[in-house]
Steps between C-alpha positions, in 0.01 A plus 500: 500500500325824586122501488493782244670266248259211567134469402286194578159465334231236452375455143211286382600232248224426247673174410511374859188678625698599809710783640878477468772712655716722280805667654716768341835620629637821348334798337657510155749316283489191283221271625615153608250222572616274786345154521453339842562131561210260443378537857606861543320828512557845357714608796735201489765696306527747786518233772777315315717811450454562128349844553787605729752367249338724237491794744754718315324444167163584657635810676660628178176445306663254264244223564172440674397151604156343473389172653166316520376208706564145389174310471635145511555498875170674572305250292653199670471639854138614484373193311192696408314408184492207266814323377456678165484840674812422705683387187405823323632705792826307511553515126368855453553491130836324531648762733578441869367845591202703377661792319217751472454622145476858616841467666653397169299746289558792733873460541639339188610835354641651819867590533 
């Protein structure tokens, strides 16, 4: 994937009180949110070939992919904080990844 079709940023999550990685592949098209595995990170989709498999769709501007870090693996590996804090990070409102509200708000009407 060419670097001009890939943007990697760090966003602060109010819910987690921590920075998370957000990666976007593509510049326009229907936004698609890609979820990493429980222990994965935002760039897992690229390492496992999903981004390359979507290459023609990305190049034609039919889709753009977004991915964020999974917090479950981070919480268990760092073991920082109380058990309640770790549980909150793993659960993250019932989702395995912290989907930033601004990601959803900013891109829900894109095509």
